[in-house]
LUMLODREN-412164 format. One record per residue (C-alpha): residue number from 1; residue in three letters; x, y, z. Coordinates in steps of 0.25 Angstrom, whole numbers, padded with zeros to 4 digits. Layout:
N
  seq  type     px     py     pz
  NUM   ala      X      Y      Z
...
//
This chain:
138
  seq  type     px     py     pz
    1   met   0068  -0130   0032
    2   pro   0066  -0123   0018
    3   leu   0066  -0108   0018
    4   ser   0054  -0101   0014
    5   arg   0054  -0091   0003
    6   ala   0053  -0079   0012
    7   ser   0065  -0084   0020
    8   ala   0074  -0089   0009
    9   pro   0086  -0081   0006
   10   his   0083  -0069  -0003
   11   ala   0068  -0072  -0003
   12   lys   0059  -0060  -0002
   13   gly   0049  -0060   0010
   14   ile   0038  -0051   0013
   15   ser   0039  -0039   0023
   16   arg   0033  -0040   0037
   17   gln   0023  -0030   0033
   18   thr   0018  -0038   0021
   19   phe   0018  -0050   0030
   20   asn   0009  -0043   0040
   21   ile  -0001  -0039   0030
   22   leu  -0002  -0052   0023
   23   pro  -0016  -0055   0031
   24   lys  -0021  -0042   0025
   25   ile  -0016  -0045   0011
   26   arg  -0023  -0059   0012
   27   glu  -0036  -0052   0017
   28   ala  -0036  -0043   0005
   29   asp  -0032  -0054  -0005
   30   asp  -0044  -0063   0001
   31   leu  -0053  -0051  -0001
   32   leu  -0049  -0049  -0015
   33   gln  -0050  -0064  -0018
   34   ala  -0064  -0064  -0012
   35   cys  -0069  -0051  -0018
   36   pro  -0063  -0049  -0032
   37   glu  -0072  -0037  -0034
   38   leu  -0063  -0030  -0024
   39   arg  -0050  -0032  -0033
   40   pro  -0052  -0019  -0041
   41   val  -0053  -0011  -0029
   42   val  -0043  -0017  -0018
   43   arg  -0030  -0012  -0022
   44   glu  -0016  -0013  -0016
   45   ile  -0008  -0001  -0014
   46   his   0006   0003  -0009
   47   pro   0008   0016  -0002
   48   glu   0022   0018  -0008
   49   leu   0016   0018  -0022
   50   cys   0005   0028  -0017
   51   phe   0016   0037  -0011
   52   tyr   0024   0036  -0024
   53   glu   0012   0041  -0032
   54   leu   0008   0052  -0022
   55   ala   0022   0057  -0022
   56   gly   0026   0054  -0036
   57   arg   0038   0047  -0031
   58   pro   0042   0036  -0022
   59   met   0043   0039  -0007
   60   thr   0058   0041  -0003
   61   his   0057   0038   0012
   62   arg   0053   0026   0020
   63   lys   0038   0027   0024
   64   ala   0041   0025   0039
   65   ser   0052   0037   0039
   66   gln   0047   0051   0042
   67   ala   0052   0055   0028
   68   gly   0044   0044   0022
   69   lys   0031   0048   0030
   70   asp   0033   0062   0026
   71   glu   0035   0059   0011
   72   arg   0022   0050   0011
   73   arg   0014   0061   0018
   74   ala   0019   0071   0008
   75   ala   0015   0062  -0004
   76   leu   0001   0059   0003
   77   gly  -0001   0074   0007
   78   pro  -0009   0078  -0006
   79   ala  -0018   0066  -0006
   80   phe  -0021   0067   0009
   81   ser  -0023   0081   0015
   82   asp  -0026   0075   0029
   83   leu  -0014   0065   0030
   84   asp  -0010   0071   0043
   85   leu  -0023   0068   0049
   86   ile  -0023   0054   0044
   87   glu  -0009   0052   0050
   88   arg  -0013   0058   0063
   89   asn  -0026   0049   0064
   90   gly  -0018   0037   0059
   91   gly  -0007   0039   0070
   92   ala  -0018   0040   0080
   93   val  -0022   0026   0078
   94   gly  -0008   0021   0077
   95   leu  -0005   0020   0062
   96   asp   0009   0023   0057
   97   val   0011   0035   0048
   98   glu   0016   0027   0037
   99   asp   0004   0018   0037
  100   ile  -0005   0030   0037
  101   leu   0003   0036   0025
  102   asp   0002   0023   0017
  103   ala  -0013   0022   0020
  104   ala  -0015   0036   0015
  105   ala  -0007   0032   0002
  106   ala  -0016   0020   0001
  107   cys  -0029   0029   0002
  108   trp  -0023   0038  -0008
  109   ser  -0021   0026  -0018
  110   ala  -0035   0021  -0015
  111   gly  -0041   0035  -0019
  112   arg  -0033   0034  -0032
  113   leu  -0038   0020  -0035
  114   ala  -0052   0024  -0032
  115   ala  -0051   0036  -0042
  116   gly  -0045   0027  -0052
  117   leu  -0031   0033  -0051
  118   gly  -0024   0021  -0045
  119   arg  -0012   0015  -0051
  120   ser  -0006   0001  -0050
  121   leu   0007  -0006  -0050
  122   pro   0008  -0013  -0059
  123   glu   0000  -0005  -0068
  124   ile  -0007  -0017  -0075
  125   val  -0012  -0025  -0063
  126   pro  -0009  -0040  -0063
  127   his  -0018  -0050  -0055
  128   asp  -0014  -0062  -0047
  129   ser  -0019  -0076  -0049
  130   thr  -0032  -0073  -0041
  131   gly  -0035  -0060  -0049
  132   leu  -0030  -0050  -0039
  133   pro  -0023  -0038  -0044
  134   met  -0008  -0036  -0041
  135   ala  -0005  -0021  -0040
  136   ile  -0002  -0010  -0031
  137   trp  -0010   0002  -0032
  138   trp  -0009   0017  -0030
//
């Protein structure tokens, strides 16, 4: 039986987290293929880029550690005066603190994008063979 690319020696696979969100990625892709007018407004973000911009430096602790949560709270503090309230309410419905902090970073990024202040990586956005932009925003 031949080895698949993901199981071949030294092959790079995808993380369990990525595998678990593949249906949502497909859903977003299908939407953007069906409604090209949404392409300029639907953006992919990465929380760590948001935290980098907020803090002016990369985060130094893992997001699941207490030091990492504290570091990310400190970065978000100036942008969200009610972050404690958001965390308490999120915890009440079973959300993890790190997911709440990541969502807050995404909201911060959405505000920047809406105000025309967003940035992308790469700076000049390439497009795939179907015309979808390939960039991470913050």
